[in-house]
C-alpha positions in Angstrom: 81.1 116.8 107.7 77.9 114.9 106.7 78.8 115.3 103.1 81.5 112.6 103.5 80.3 109.3 105.0 83.7 108.3 106.2 87.1 109.9 106.7 88.4 107.8 103.7 86.0 109.6 101.4 87.3 113.0 102.6 90.9 111.9 102.1 90.1 110.6 98.6 88.3 113.8 97.7 91.3 115.8 98.9 93.6 113.7 96.7 95.8 112.3 99.4 95.4 108.7 98.6 97.2 106.7 95.9 95.3 106.3 92.7 94.6 102.7 91.6 96.0 102.2 88.1 96.2 98.5 87.5 95.6 96.4 84.4 96.1 92.6 84.0 97.7 92.5 87.5 100.3 95.0 86.6 100.5 98.2 88.6 101.1 101.2 86.4 101.1 104.2 88.7 100.9 104.9 92.4 101.0 108.7 92.2 98.5 110.5 94.4 95.2 111.4 92.9 94.1 114.8 91.6 92.0 116.5 94.2 91.5 119.9 95.9 94.9 121.5 95.2 94.5 124.2 97.8 93.7 121.7 100.5 96.4 119.2 99.5 99.1 121.9 99.3 98.2 123.2 102.8 98.1 119.8 104.4 101.4 118.7 102.9 103.0 121.9 104.1 101.6 121.3 107.6 102.8 117.7 107.4 106.3 118.8 106.7 106.2 121.0 109.7 104.8 118.2 111.9 107.6 115.9 110.7 110.2 118.4 111.8 108.7 118.8 115.3 110.9 117.4 118.1 108.4 114.7 119.2 104.9 113.6 118.7 102.8 111.0 117.0 103.0 112.5 113.5 106.8 112.7 113.6 107.0 109.1 114.8 104.6 108.1 111.9 106.7 110.1 109.4 109.9 108.4 110.6 108.5 104.9 110.3 107.1 105.4 106.8 110.2 107.3 105.6 112.4 104.4 106.5 110.4 102.1 104.2 109.0 104.2 101.5 110.8 107.6 101.4 110.2 111.1 102.7 107.7 112.2 100.1 105.4 109.3 100.4 105.7 109.6 104.2 104.7 113.2 104.2 101.6 112.5 102.1 100.7 109.7 104.6 101.1 112.2 107.5 98.9 114.7 105.7 96.2 112.1 105.2 96.4 111.3 108.9 96.1 114.9 109.8 93.0 115.2 107.6 91.5 112.1 109.1 92.0 113.6 112.6 90.4 116.8 111.5 87.4 114.9 110.1 86.8 113.1 113.4 87.4 116.3 115.4 84.8 118.2 113.4 82.3 115.3 113.1 82.4 114.3 116.8 83.2 117.7 118.4 86.2 116.6 120.2 89.6 118.2 120.6 92.9 116.9 119.3 94.9 114.5 121.6 98.4 113.6 120.5 99.1 110.0 121.0 102.8 110.7 121.7 106.1 110.0 120.0 106.4 106.6 121.8 103.0 105.4 120.7 104.3 102.8 118.3 106.7 101.5 121.0 103.9 101.3 123.6 101.5 99.7 121.1 103.0 96.2 121.2 105.9 95.8 123.5 105.9 92.0 123.4 106.2 92.1 119.6 109.2 94.5 119.8 110.9 92.5 122.5 110.5 89.2 120.5 111.9 90.9 117.3 114.9 92.2 119.2 115.6 88.8 120.9 115.4 87.1 117.5 117.8 89.6 116.0 120.3 89.1 118.8 119.9 85.3 118.3 120.7 85.8 114.6 123.8 87.7 115.6 125.0 84.7 117.7 124.0 85.8 121.2 122.0 83.8 123.7 119.5 86.0 125.6 117.7 85.4 128.8 114.8 87.8 129.4 113.3 88.7 132.8 111.0 91.6 133.6 112.4 94.6 135.3 111.4 95.2 138.9 
């Protein structure tokens, strides 16, 4: 893996990052770059399989991105995450450790609670919050 200084270089070489086509502040294309077609096809196929799994970090990531950007962009993002994980596993000699399907919920519980409290307030409810025992 010494050929690629960072995981981003490997993702770019594989063609799993959006190409930058901008002129005069106008974005013309956000299609993914041309890259290694055999690797890109394999990773995207594996990403579809990971997105259909019952639980796990990659499924959670797919669901979050799919809600905002669509399924095809989400699967390319999951494929890029998989390649990034493979880069670090090969470079550092560590095994894969799934972060879990609830990773994004555990990451910042206070932020999620504040967002939900604000949403209930917008709906006309008054909420008093106390920690569970």
